[in-house]
C-alpha positions in Angstrom: 44.1 -33.2 58.5 40.9 -32.7 60.5 39.2 -29.2 60.6 40.2 -28.5 64.2 43.8 -29.3 63.6 43.7 -27.2 60.4 42.3 -24.2 62.1 45.0 -24.6 64.9 47.8 -24.7 62.4 46.3 -21.6 60.6 46.1 -19.8 63.9 49.6 -20.5 64.9 50.7 -19.3 61.4 48.6 -16.2 61.8 50.2 -15.3 65.1 53.7 -16.0 63.8 53.0 -13.6 60.7 51.5 -10.9 63.1 54.7 -11.0 65.3 57.0 -10.8 62.4 55.1 -8.0 61.0 55.2 -6.1 64.4 58.8 -6.8 64.7 59.6 -5.4 61.3 57.4 -2.4 61.8 59.1 -1.5 65.1 62.6 -1.9 63.5 61.7 0.7 60.9 61.4 3.5 63.4 63.6 6.6 63.5 67.3 6.4 64.5 67.7 7.3 68.2 69.6 10.5 68.9 73.2 9.9 69.8 72.5 12.3 72.8 69.8 10.0 74.2 70.9 7.8 76.9 70.1 4.0 76.9 68.1 3.1 80.0 68.8 -0.3 81.7 66.3 -1.4 84.2 67.2 -3.4 87.2 64.1 -4.5 89.2 64.8 -7.2 91.8 64.3 -8.1 95.4 66.7 -6.2 97.4 64.7 -6.6 100.6 62.3 -9.5 101.7 62.7 -13.2 101.1 64.7 -12.9 97.8 67.2 -10.4 99.2 69.8 -13.3 99.4 69.7 -13.5 95.5 68.9 -9.8 94.6 71.6 -8.1 96.6 74.6 -9.9 95.1 73.1 -9.9 91.5 72.4 -6.1 92.0 76.1 -5.5 93.1 77.4 -7.6 90.2 75.3 -5.7 87.6 76.6 -2.3 89.1 80.2 -3.5 89.2 80.0 -4.6 85.6 78.9 -1.2 84.5 81.5 0.6 86.6 84.2 -1.6 85.3 83.2 -1.7 81.6 82.0 1.9 81.4 78.7 3.4 81.2 78.7 3.7 77.4 77.3 1.5 74.6 77.8 2.4 71.0 78.7 5.9 71.9 75.7 6.5 73.9 75.5 6.9 77.7 73.9 4.3 79.9 71.7 5.1 82.7 70.8 2.5 85.4 67.3 2.6 86.5 66.9 0.5 89.8 64.0 -0.5 91.9 63.5 -2.8 94.8 60.3 -4.9 94.4 60.6 -5.9 98.0 60.4 -9.7 96.8 56.9 -9.3 96.0 57.0 -9.1 92.1 55.2 -6.7 90.0 53.5 -7.1 86.6 
């Protein structure tokens, strides 16, 4: 294996190890309070050029939560909605 390929492989392995370490450390946090709601964000184009897709998708998501109940694992679910006006946001 050439030096450049070896360095690239070591770099990829390093990134994977770092991601696994971050994942494990994030999972080791405190248990959330049973009283804390779970927030589900829905950000999509409800106006503008993407409204043809955003409006029915938004309606389907709301219908799902109304039909299935707004509770997951004994915790309430709060839907946070935002119209990105078909511009997208980072």
